[in-house]
PDB file as gemmi writes it, atoms N, CA and C in Angstrom:
CRYST1    1.000    1.000    1.000  90.00  90.00  90.00 P 1                      
ATOM      1  N   MET A   1      12.461  -1.185   5.234  1.00  0.00           N  
ATOM      2  CA  MET A   1      11.170  -1.524   4.685  1.00  0.00           C  
ATOM      3  C   MET A   1      11.387  -2.349   3.412  1.00  0.00           C  
ATOM      4  N   ASP A   2      10.511  -3.285   3.213  1.00  0.00           N  
ATOM      5  CA  ASP A   2      10.568  -4.134   2.029  1.00  0.00           C  
ATOM      6  C   ASP A   2       9.659  -3.555   0.947  1.00  0.00           C  
ATOM      7  N   ILE A   3      10.043  -3.736  -0.302  1.00  0.00           N  
ATOM      8  CA  ILE A   3       9.268  -3.170  -1.406  1.00  0.00           C  
ATOM      9  C   ILE A   3       7.872  -3.788  -1.494  1.00  0.00           C  
ATOM     10  N   SER A   4       7.701  -4.997  -0.983  1.00  0.00           N  
ATOM     11  CA  SER A   4       6.389  -5.641  -1.051  1.00  0.00           C  
ATOM     12  C   SER A   4       5.347  -4.872  -0.242  1.00  0.00           C  
ATOM     13  N   VAL A   5       5.757  -4.225   0.839  1.00  0.00           N  
ATOM     14  CA  VAL A   5       4.836  -3.392   1.624  1.00  0.00           C  
ATOM     15  C   VAL A   5       4.348  -2.223   0.780  1.00  0.00           C  
ATOM     16  N   LEU A   6       5.259  -1.627   0.041  1.00  0.00           N  
ATOM     17  CA  LEU A   6       4.868  -0.514  -0.834  1.00  0.00           C  
ATOM     18  C   LEU A   6       3.941  -0.980  -1.954  1.00  0.00           C  
ATOM     19  N   TYR A   7       4.145  -2.189  -2.451  1.00  0.00           N  
ATOM     20  CA  TYR A   7       3.247  -2.717  -3.479  1.00  0.00           C  
ATOM     21  C   TYR A   7       1.837  -2.921  -2.935  1.00  0.00           C  
ATOM     22  N   ILE A   8       1.727  -3.364  -1.693  1.00  0.00           N  
ATOM     23  CA  ILE A   8       0.413  -3.528  -1.072  1.00  0.00           C  
ATOM     24  C   ILE A   8      -0.262  -2.170  -0.910  1.00  0.00           C  
ATOM     25  N   ILE A   9       0.487  -1.177  -0.445  1.00  0.00           N  
ATOM     26  CA  ILE A   9      -0.061   0.174  -0.297  1.00  0.00           C  
ATOM     27  C   ILE A   9      -0.440   0.747  -1.654  1.00  0.00           C  
ATOM     28  N   GLN A  10       0.373   0.523  -2.669  1.00  0.00           N  
ATOM     29  CA  GLN A  10       0.070   0.985  -4.017  1.00  0.00           C  
ATOM     30  C   GLN A  10      -1.252   0.388  -4.497  1.00  0.00           C  
ATOM     31  N   HIS A  11      -1.446  -0.892  -4.253  1.00  0.00           N  
ATOM     32  CA  HIS A  11      -2.675  -1.564  -4.649  1.00  0.00           C  
ATOM     33  C   HIS A  11      -3.887  -0.931  -3.967  1.00  0.00           C  
ATOM     34  N   GLU A  12      -3.755  -0.628  -2.693  1.00  0.00           N  
ATOM     35  CA  GLU A  12      -4.855  -0.007  -1.952  1.00  0.00           C  
ATOM     36  C   GLU A  12      -5.106   1.421  -2.433  1.00  0.00           C  
ATOM     37  N   ILE A  13      -4.058   2.158  -2.738  1.00  0.00           N  
ATOM     38  CA  ILE A  13      -4.206   3.536  -3.220  1.00  0.00           C  
ATOM     39  C   ILE A  13      -4.961   3.556  -4.543  1.00  0.00           C  
ATOM     40  N   GLN A  14      -4.671   2.602  -5.422  1.00  0.00           N  
ATOM     41  CA  GLN A  14      -5.291   2.580  -6.739  1.00  0.00           C  
ATOM     42  C   GLN A  14      -6.785   2.284  -6.690  1.00  0.00           C  
ATOM     43  N   LYS A  15      -7.294   1.840  -5.554  1.00  0.00           N  
ATOM     44  CA  LYS A  15      -8.735   1.625  -5.397  1.00  0.00           C  
ATOM     45  C   LYS A  15      -9.490   2.951  -5.265  1.00  0.00           C  
ATOM     46  N   ASN A  16      -8.791   4.017  -4.900  1.00  0.00           N  
ATOM     47  CA  ASN A  16      -9.397   5.339  -4.735  1.00  0.00           C  
ATOM     48  C   ASN A  16      -9.655   5.953  -6.115  1.00  0.00           C  
ATOM     49  N   THR A  17     -10.879   6.400  -6.352  1.00  0.00           N  
ATOM     50  CA  THR A  17     -11.242   6.933  -7.670  1.00  0.00           C  
ATOM     51  C   THR A  17     -10.591   8.283  -7.968  1.00  0.00           C  
ATOM     52  N   ASP A  18     -10.149   9.010  -6.943  1.00  0.00           N  
ATOM     53  CA  ASP A  18      -9.483  10.302  -7.156  1.00  0.00           C  
ATOM     54  C   ASP A  18      -8.018  10.154  -7.545  1.00  0.00           C  
ATOM     55  N   VAL A  19      -7.472   8.962  -7.432  1.00  0.00           N  
ATOM     56  CA  VAL A  19      -6.059   8.743  -7.729  1.00  0.00           C  
ATOM     57  C   VAL A  19      -5.886   8.457  -9.219  1.00  0.00           C  
ATOM     58  N   LYS A  20      -5.077   9.289  -9.871  1.00  0.00           N  
ATOM     59  CA  LYS A  20      -4.786   9.090 -11.296  1.00  0.00           C  
ATOM     60  C   LYS A  20      -3.624   8.120 -11.494  1.00  0.00           C  
ATOM     61  N   PHE A  21      -2.645   8.162 -10.576  1.00  0.00           N  
ATOM     62  CA  PHE A  21      -1.462   7.325 -10.712  1.00  0.00           C  
ATOM     63  C   PHE A  21      -0.872   7.053  -9.333  1.00  0.00           C  
ATOM     64  N   ALA A  22      -0.445   5.816  -9.136  1.00  0.00           N  
ATOM     65  CA  ALA A  22       0.312   5.441  -7.939  1.00  0.00           C  
ATOM     66  C   ALA A  22       1.346   4.417  -8.385  1.00  0.00           C  
ATOM     67  N   GLY A  23       2.600   4.715  -8.129  1.00  0.00           N  
ATOM     68  CA  GLY A  23       3.655   3.822  -8.576  1.00  0.00           C  
ATOM     69  C   GLY A  23       4.797   3.726  -7.582  1.00  0.00           C  
ATOM     70  N   VAL A  24       5.439   2.571  -7.570  1.00  0.00           N  
ATOM     71  CA  VAL A  24       6.587   2.312  -6.707  1.00  0.00           C  
ATOM     72  C   VAL A  24       7.825   2.188  -7.587  1.00  0.00           C  
ATOM     73  N   ILE A  25       8.885   2.862  -7.178  1.00  0.00           N  
ATOM     74  CA  ILE A  25      10.118   2.858  -7.961  1.00  0.00           C  
ATOM     75  C   ILE A  25      11.274   2.446  -7.059  1.00  0.00           C  
ATOM     76  N   LEU A  26      12.079   1.502  -7.527  1.00  0.00           N  
ATOM     77  CA  LEU A  26      13.347   1.155  -6.875  1.00  0.00           C  
ATOM     78  C   LEU A  26      14.396   2.047  -7.523  1.00  0.00           C  
ATOM     79  N   LYS A  27      14.979   2.942  -6.735  1.00  0.00           N  
ATOM     80  CA  LYS A  27      15.907   3.921  -7.300  1.00  0.00           C  
ATOM     81  C   LYS A  27      17.134   3.278  -7.942  1.00  0.00           C  
ATOM     82  N   HIS A  28      17.686   2.242  -7.291  1.00  0.00           N  
ATOM     83  CA  HIS A  28      18.858   1.557  -7.827  1.00  0.00           C  
ATOM     84  C   HIS A  28      18.879   0.134  -7.260  1.00  0.00           C  
ATOM     85  N   PRO A  29      19.197  -0.873  -8.090  1.00  0.00           N  
ATOM     86  CA  PRO A  29      19.168  -2.263  -7.617  1.00  0.00           C  
ATOM     87  C   PRO A  29      20.106  -2.566  -6.445  1.00  0.00           C  
ATOM     88  N   LEU A  30      21.187  -1.822  -6.304  1.00  0.00           N  
ATOM     89  CA  LEU A  30      22.141  -2.086  -5.237  1.00  0.00           C  
ATOM     90  C   LEU A  30      21.847  -1.303  -3.955  1.00  0.00           C  
ATOM     91  N   ILE A  31      20.933  -0.349  -4.049  1.00  0.00           N  
ATOM     92  CA  ILE A  31      20.585   0.481  -2.894  1.00  0.00           C  
ATOM     93  C   ILE A  31      19.101   0.277  -2.594  1.00  0.00           C  
ATOM     94  N   ARG A  32      18.805  -0.124  -1.381  1.00  0.00           N  
ATOM     95  CA  ARG A  32      17.413  -0.368  -1.008  1.00  0.00           C  
ATOM     96  C   ARG A  32      16.727   0.947  -0.670  1.00  0.00           C  
ATOM     97  N   GLU A  33      16.524   1.760  -1.685  1.00  0.00           N  
ATOM     98  CA  GLU A  33      15.842   3.040  -1.517  1.00  0.00           C  
ATOM     99  C   GLU A  33      14.704   3.084  -2.522  1.00  0.00           C  
ATOM    100  N   TYR A  34      13.496   3.327  -2.012  1.00  0.00           N  
ATOM    101  CA  TYR A  34      12.301   3.275  -2.850  1.00  0.00           C  
ATOM    102  C   TYR A  34      11.594   4.619  -2.848  1.00  0.00           C  
ATOM    103  N   MET A  35      10.786   4.819  -3.873  1.00  0.00           N  
ATOM    104  CA  MET A  35       9.983   6.023  -3.972  1.00  0.00           C  
ATOM    105  C   MET A  35       8.560   5.614  -4.340  1.00  0.00           C  
ATOM    106  N   LEU A  36       7.579   6.226  -3.679  1.00  0.00           N  
ATOM    107  CA  LEU A  36       6.173   6.011  -3.971  1.00  0.00           C  
ATOM    108  C   LEU A  36       5.625   7.324  -4.491  1.00  0.00           C  
ATOM    109  N   LYS A  37       5.104   7.302  -5.702  1.00  0.00           N  
ATOM    110  CA  LYS A  37       4.580   8.516  -6.303  1.00  0.00           C  
ATOM    111  C   LYS A  37       3.071   8.394  -6.417  1.00  0.00           C  
ATOM    112  N   ILE A  38       2.360   9.459  -6.007  1.00  0.00           N  
ATOM    113  CA  ILE A  38       0.904   9.474  -6.041  1.00  0.00           C  
ATOM    114  C   ILE A  38       0.439  10.767  -6.709  1.00  0.00           C  
ATOM    115  N   LEU A  39      -0.426  10.634  -7.711  1.00  0.00           N  
ATOM    116  CA  LEU A  39      -1.051  11.784  -8.360  1.00  0.00           C  
ATOM    117  C   LEU A  39      -2.559  11.655  -8.191  1.00  0.00           C  
ATOM    118  N   THR A  40      -3.186  12.712  -7.658  1.00  0.00           N  
ATOM    119  CA  THR A  40      -4.624  12.679  -7.445  1.00  0.00           C  
ATOM    120  C   THR A  40      -5.291  13.827  -8.193  1.00  0.00           C  
ATOM    121  N   THR A  41      -6.602  13.680  -8.422  1.00  0.00           N  
ATOM    122  CA  THR A  41      -7.336  14.740  -9.104  1.00  0.00           C  
ATOM    123  C   THR A  41      -7.954  15.730  -8.129  1.00  0.00           C  
ATOM    124  N   LYS A  42      -8.564  15.241  -7.060  1.00  0.00           N  
ATOM    125  CA  LYS A  42      -9.276  16.127  -6.138  1.00  0.00           C  
ATOM    126  C   LYS A  42      -8.738  16.067  -4.725  1.00  0.00           C  
ATOM    127  N   SER A  43      -8.493  14.880  -4.227  1.00  0.00           N  
ATOM    128  CA  SER A  43      -8.115  14.731  -2.822  1.00  0.00           C  
ATOM    129  C   SER A  43      -6.628  14.992  -2.602  1.00  0.00           C  
ATOM    130  N   ASP A  44      -6.279  15.165  -1.342  1.00  0.00           N  
ATOM    131  CA  ASP A  44      -4.897  15.374  -0.938  1.00  0.00           C  
ATOM    132  C   ASP A  44      -4.137  14.051  -1.038  1.00  0.00           C  
ATOM    133  N   PRO A  45      -3.007  13.992  -1.730  1.00  0.00           N  
ATOM    134  CA  PRO A  45      -2.249  12.742  -1.857  1.00  0.00           C  
ATOM    135  C   PRO A  45      -1.856  12.132  -0.507  1.00  0.00           C  
ATOM    136  N   GLN A  46      -1.534  12.979   0.463  1.00  0.00           N  
ATOM    137  CA  GLN A  46      -1.147  12.470   1.773  1.00  0.00           C  
ATOM    138  C   GLN A  46      -2.333  11.791   2.457  1.00  0.00           C  
ATOM    139  N   LYS A  47      -3.532  12.352   2.311  1.00  0.00           N  
ATOM    140  CA  LYS A  47      -4.728  11.730   2.890  1.00  0.00           C  
ATOM    141  C   LYS A  47      -5.018  10.407   2.197  1.00  0.00           C  
ATOM    142  N   SER A  48      -4.846  10.355   0.884  1.00  0.00           N  
ATOM    143  CA  SER A  48      -5.035   9.104   0.147  1.00  0.00           C  
ATOM    144  C   SER A  48      -4.058   8.042   0.628  1.00  0.00           C  
ATOM    145  N   LEU A  49      -2.824   8.449   0.879  1.00  0.00           N  
ATOM    146  CA  LEU A  49      -1.812   7.523   1.379  1.00  0.00           C  
ATOM    147  C   LEU A  49      -2.196   6.989   2.753  1.00  0.00           C  
ATOM    148  N   LEU A  50      -2.582   7.876   3.659  1.00  0.00           N  
ATOM    149  CA  LEU A  50      -2.940   7.452   5.012  1.00  0.00           C  
ATOM    150  C   LEU A  50      -4.162   6.537   5.011  1.00  0.00           C  
ATOM    151  N   ASP A  51      -5.167   6.860   4.201  1.00  0.00           N  
ATOM    152  CA  ASP A  51      -6.349   6.003   4.093  1.00  0.00           C  
ATOM    153  C   ASP A  51      -5.976   4.626   3.555  1.00  0.00           C  
ATOM    154  N   SER A  52      -5.082   4.592   2.587  1.00  0.00           N  
ATOM    155  CA  SER A  52      -4.660   3.331   1.983  1.00  0.00           C  
ATOM    156  C   SER A  52      -3.838   2.494   2.954  1.00  0.00           C  
ATOM    157  N   VAL A  53      -3.011   3.139   3.756  1.00  0.00           N  
ATOM    158  CA  VAL A  53      -2.242   2.416   4.769  1.00  0.00           C  
ATOM    159  C   VAL A  53      -3.187   1.801   5.797  1.00  0.00           C  
ATOM    160  N   ASP A  54      -4.188   2.559   6.223  1.00  0.00           N  
ATOM    161  CA  ASP A  54      -5.183   2.020   7.166  1.00  0.00           C  
ATOM    162  C   ASP A  54      -5.916   0.831   6.565  1.00  0.00           C  
ATOM    163  N   SER A  55      -6.279   0.927   5.303  1.00  0.00           N  
ATOM    164  CA  SER A  55      -6.969  -0.166   4.611  1.00  0.00           C  
ATOM    165  C   SER A  55      -6.068  -1.397   4.495  1.00  0.00           C  
ATOM    166  N   ALA A  56      -4.800  -1.186   4.189  1.00  0.00           N  
ATOM    167  CA  ALA A  56      -3.852  -2.300   4.072  1.00  0.00           C  
ATOM    168  C   ALA A  56      -3.642  -2.981   5.422  1.00  0.00           C  
ATOM    169  N   ILE A  57      -3.586  -2.201   6.488  1.00  0.00           N  
ATOM    170  CA  ILE A  57      -3.432  -2.768   7.829  1.00  0.00           C  
ATOM    171  C   ILE A  57      -4.650  -3.613   8.180  1.00  0.00           C  
ATOM    172  N   GLN A  58      -5.841  -3.104   7.887  1.00  0.00           N  
ATOM    173  CA  GLN A  58      -7.061  -3.853   8.172  1.00  0.00           C  
ATOM    174  C   GLN A  58      -7.088  -5.157   7.383  1.00  0.00           C  
ATOM    175  N   TYR A  59      -6.699  -5.090   6.109  1.00  0.00           N  
ATOM    176  CA  TYR A  59      -6.682  -6.286   5.269  1.00  0.00           C  
ATOM    177  C   TYR A  59      -5.716  -7.337   5.822  1.00  0.00           C  
ATOM    178  N   THR A  60      -4.518  -6.917   6.221  1.00  0.00           N  
ATOM    179  CA  THR A  60      -3.548  -7.888   6.730  1.00  0.00           C  
ATOM    180  C   THR A  60      -3.981  -8.455   8.082  1.00  0.00           C  
ATOM    181  N   ASN A  61      -4.635  -7.639   8.904  1.00  0.00           N  
ATOM    182  CA  ASN A  61      -5.161  -8.161  10.171  1.00  0.00           C  
ATOM    183  C   ASN A  61      -6.247  -9.203   9.921  1.00  0.00           C  
ATOM    184  N   ASP A  62      -7.138  -8.935   8.964  1.00  0.00           N  
ATOM    185  CA  ASP A  62      -8.182  -9.905   8.618  1.00  0.00           C  
ATOM    186  C   ASP A  62      -7.567 -11.193   8.083  1.00  0.00           C  
ATOM    187  N   LEU A  63      -6.570 -11.053   7.226  1.00  0.00           N  
ATOM    188  CA  LEU A  63      -5.896 -12.219   6.654  1.00  0.00           C  
ATOM    189  C   LEU A  63      -5.198 -13.032   7.741  1.00  0.00           C  
ATOM    190  N   SER A  64      -4.549 -12.342   8.665  1.00  0.00           N  
ATOM    191  CA  SER A  64      -3.876 -13.020   9.770  1.00  0.00           C  
ATOM    192  C   SER A  64      -4.880 -13.798  10.620  1.00  0.00           C  
ATOM    193  N   GLY A  65      -6.028 -13.194  10.896  1.00  0.00           N  
ATOM    194  CA  GLY A  65      -7.063 -13.878  11.668  1.00  0.00           C  
ATOM    195  C   GLY A  65      -7.585 -15.108  10.963  1.00  0.00           C  
ATOM    196  N   MET A  66      -7.802 -15.004   9.658  1.00  0.00           N  
ATOM    197  CA  MET A  66      -8.285 -16.165   8.893  1.00  0.00           C  
ATOM    198  C   MET A  66      -7.247 -17.287   8.887  1.00  0.00           C  
ATOM    199  N   LEU A  67      -5.978 -16.936   8.757  1.00  0.00           N  
ATOM    200  CA  LEU A  67      -4.923 -17.939   8.755  1.00  0.00           C  
ATOM    201  C   LEU A  67      -4.818 -18.635  10.106  1.00  0.00           C  
ATOM    202  N   LYS A  68      -4.946 -17.868  11.181  1.00  0.00           N  
ATOM    203  CA  LYS A  68      -4.890 -18.449  12.518  1.00  0.00           C  
ATOM    204  C   LYS A  68      -6.041 -19.437  12.730  1.00  0.00           C  
ATOM    205  N   LEU A  69      -7.240 -19.065  12.249  1.00  0.00           N  
ATOM    206  CA  LEU A  69      -8.386 -19.977  12.374  1.00  0.00           C  
ATOM    207  C   LEU A  69      -8.187 -21.236  11.537  1.00  0.00           C  
ATOM    208  N   THR A  70      -7.679 -21.059  10.341  1.00  0.00           N  
ATOM    209  CA  THR A  70      -7.478 -22.194   9.433  1.00  0.00           C  
ATOM    210  C   THR A  70      -6.407 -23.139   9.946  1.00  0.00           C  
ATOM    211  N   LEU A  71      -5.335 -22.581  10.461  1.00  0.00           N  
ATOM    212  CA  LEU A  71      -4.207 -23.389  10.916  1.00  0.00           C  
ATOM    213  C   LEU A  71      -4.382 -23.850  12.363  1.00  0.00           C  
ATOM    214  N   GLY A  72      -5.392 -23.322  13.059  1.00  0.00           N  
ATOM    215  CA  GLY A  72      -5.680 -23.754  14.409  1.00  0.00           C  
ATOM    216  C   GLY A  72      -4.722 -23.262  15.461  1.00  0.00           C  
ATOM    217  N   LYS A  73      -4.188 -22.066  15.280  1.00  0.00           N  
ATOM    218  CA  LYS A  73      -3.240 -21.525  16.259  1.00  0.00           C  
ATOM    219  C   LYS A  73      -3.806 -20.307  16.917  1.00  0.00           C  
TER     220      LYS A  73                                                      
END                                                                             
């Protein structure tokens, strides 16, 4: 997995008002191992993550469709 995917998910998670903190950490520059930390006030962090992943997927599908229309493919 690329860290940019986690940044997109982090961005979507931060839209949730129950989320106090969402951050992506690269554990070590030479090892491609990442950590995503989520702190919420009321909701379950796992549910917030799943909702954010669904939102990110929808956004990328919409973007892909717009690009296909624009580029004519």
